[in-house]
TIBADREN-292207 format. One record per residue (C-alpha): residue number from 1; x, y, z. Coordinates in steps of 0.05 Angstrom, whole numbers, plus 5000, padded with zeros to 4 digits. Layout:
N
+------+------+-------+------+
| tivo | east | north |   up |
+------+------+-------+------+
|  NUM |    X |     Y |    Z |
...
+------+------+-------+------+
END
This chain:
144
+------+------+-------+------+
| tivo | east | north |   up |
+------+------+-------+------+
|    1 | 1429 |  1270 | 6774 |
|    2 | 1487 |  1245 | 6731 |
|    3 | 1510 |  1174 | 6747 |
|    4 | 1452 |  1159 | 6795 |
|    5 | 1424 |  1088 | 6791 |
|    6 | 1373 |  1054 | 6833 |
|    7 | 1388 |  0986 | 6862 |
|    8 | 1334 |  0954 | 6819 |
|    9 | 1364 |  0979 | 6752 |
|   10 | 1438 |  0971 | 6774 |
|   11 | 1459 |  0932 | 6713 |
|   12 | 1483 |  0863 | 6694 |
|   13 | 1530 |  0820 | 6735 |
|   14 | 1590 |  0797 | 6694 |
|   15 | 1624 |  0730 | 6706 |
|   16 | 1698 |  0749 | 6699 |
|   17 | 1730 |  0687 | 6730 |
|   18 | 1700 |  0623 | 6758 |
|   19 | 1703 |  0654 | 6828 |
|   20 | 1688 |  0727 | 6812 |
|   21 | 1627 |  0766 | 6792 |
|   22 | 1628 |  0840 | 6779 |
|   23 | 1576 |  0893 | 6771 |
|   24 | 1595 |  0960 | 6739 |
|   25 | 1556 |  1007 | 6785 |
|   26 | 1581 |  1071 | 6752 |
|   27 | 1620 |  1071 | 6687 |
|   28 | 1671 |  1121 | 6664 |
|   29 | 1624 |  1139 | 6609 |
|   30 | 1575 |  1166 | 6661 |
|   31 | 1628 |  1210 | 6695 |
|   32 | 1664 |  1237 | 6634 |
|   33 | 1721 |  1191 | 6650 |
|   34 | 1733 |  1219 | 6720 |
|   35 | 1721 |  1152 | 6757 |
|   36 | 1684 |  1087 | 6756 |
|   37 | 1655 |  1043 | 6810 |
|   38 | 1652 |  0967 | 6807 |
|   39 | 1622 |  0920 | 6857 |
|   40 | 1656 |  0851 | 6864 |
|   41 | 1635 |  0786 | 6895 |
|   42 | 1690 |  0735 | 6903 |
|   43 | 1685 |  0662 | 6925 |
|   44 | 1732 |  0630 | 6976 |
|   45 | 1801 |  0621 | 6947 |
|   46 | 1791 |  0669 | 6890 |
|   47 | 1848 |  0720 | 6877 |
|   48 | 1882 |  0764 | 6826 |
|   49 | 1954 |  0759 | 6808 |
|   50 | 2002 |  0814 | 6829 |
|   51 | 1993 |  0869 | 6779 |
|   52 | 2006 |  0942 | 6766 |
|   53 | 1957 |  0993 | 6737 |
|   54 | 1994 |  1048 | 6700 |
|   55 | 1933 |  1093 | 6688 |
|   56 | 1891 |  1091 | 6750 |
|   57 | 1889 |  1091 | 6825 |
|   58 | 1841 |  1043 | 6861 |
|   59 | 1802 |  1052 | 6924 |
|   60 | 1772 |  0990 | 6958 |
|   61 | 1716 |  0989 | 7009 |
|   62 | 1702 |  0920 | 7038 |
|   63 | 1628 |  0910 | 7048 |
|   64 | 1623 |  0838 | 7070 |
|   65 | 1676 |  0786 | 7094 |
|   66 | 1751 |  0795 | 7098 |
|   67 | 1794 |  0808 | 7037 |
|   68 | 1869 |  0798 | 7035 |
|   69 | 1901 |  0856 | 7000 |
|   70 | 1973 |  0862 | 6980 |
|   71 | 2001 |  0930 | 6962 |
|   72 | 2076 |  0937 | 6951 |
|   73 | 2110 |  0897 | 7005 |
|   74 | 2050 |  0899 | 7053 |
|   75 | 1996 |  0846 | 7058 |
|   76 | 1935 |  0859 | 7103 |
|   77 | 1870 |  0822 | 7119 |
|   78 | 1817 |  0875 | 7111 |
|   79 | 1749 |  0861 | 7146 |
|   80 | 1683 |  0892 | 7127 |
|   81 | 1686 |  0967 | 7137 |
|   82 | 1758 |  0974 | 7117 |
|   83 | 1777 |  1022 | 7061 |
|   84 | 1844 |  1021 | 7027 |
|   85 | 1875 |  1061 | 6970 |
|   86 | 1921 |  1026 | 6921 |
|   87 | 1961 |  1076 | 6880 |
|   88 | 1978 |  1068 | 6807 |
|   89 | 2048 |  1040 | 6790 |
|   90 | 2050 |  0999 | 6855 |
|   91 | 2044 |  0924 | 6849 |
|   92 | 1982 |  0898 | 6885 |
|   93 | 1931 |  0841 | 6887 |
|   94 | 1871 |  0819 | 6927 |
|   95 | 1840 |  0754 | 6945 |
|   96 | 1790 |  0717 | 6989 |
|   97 | 1827 |  0675 | 7042 |
|   98 | 1762 |  0656 | 7078 |
|   99 | 1710 |  0602 | 7072 |
|  100 | 1655 |  0652 | 7055 |
|  101 | 1644 |  0699 | 6996 |
|  102 | 1669 |  0770 | 7003 |
|  103 | 1637 |  0833 | 6972 |
|  104 | 1671 |  0900 | 6961 |
|  105 | 1669 |  0961 | 6916 |
|  106 | 1728 |  0989 | 6878 |
|  107 | 1730 |  1061 | 6854 |
|  108 | 1783 |  1075 | 6800 |
|  109 | 1807 |  1144 | 6783 |
|  110 | 1807 |  1159 | 6727 |
|  111 | 1755 |  1109 | 6702 |
|  112 | 1758 |  1066 | 6641 |
|  113 | 1791 |  1002 | 6663 |
|  114 | 1722 |  0974 | 6680 |
|  115 | 1712 |  0963 | 6606 |
|  116 | 1764 |  0906 | 6612 |
|  117 | 1714 |  0869 | 6655 |
|  118 | 1662 |  0869 | 6599 |
|  119 | 1715 |  0841 | 6551 |
|  120 | 1737 |  0787 | 6600 |
|  121 | 1664 |  0766 | 6613 |
|  122 | 1652 |  0761 | 6538 |
|  123 | 1711 |  0712 | 6533 |
|  124 | 1728 |  0732 | 6463 |
|  125 | 1795 |  0767 | 6477 |
|  126 | 1861 |  0741 | 6505 |
|  127 | 1872 |  0764 | 6578 |
|  128 | 1943 |  0788 | 6564 |
|  129 | 1917 |  0828 | 6504 |
|  130 | 1866 |  0860 | 6550 |
|  131 | 1917 |  0875 | 6602 |
|  132 | 1962 |  0909 | 6550 |
|  133 | 1904 |  0949 | 6521 |
|  134 | 1886 |  0977 | 6591 |
|  135 | 1959 |  0986 | 6612 |
|  136 | 1957 |  0934 | 6668 |
|  137 | 2020 |  0892 | 6677 |
|  138 | 2018 |  0823 | 6709 |
|  139 | 2081 |  0823 | 6753 |
|  140 | 2072 |  0761 | 6797 |
|  141 | 2032 |  0700 | 6816 |
|  142 | 1963 |  0696 | 6844 |
|  143 | 1958 |  0725 | 6914 |
|  144 | 1927 |  0660 | 6942 |
+------+------+-------+------+
END
């Protein structure tokens, strides 16, 4: 089965920010570029800046806790069990407004942007250069 992974061999957690860890569950390489799936655990207060993906749509499924998600001019608090699609070319951001960690998965279509997480975790490339390489524009401040 292409792209199948057991929980035990799921890969390495990447520290991408002080409050964020990511696990690439399914890489674009495994799906011939069609999609990728990343699991994220975020500490209280962690958030991304408002940004725009030019190449991919994102679909979030909140597994634990409550995430705050901004998409365009809407901001919602999304509890566990919520799913939400964030289309390409629309400014968006997410964060953890709670006092407990949150956990969610993000599916991107097409895949490929997950490679930026590996670069960020290595710490050897400028964040703005990574954003430019993967066609992600930072368009505003941190959500939280």
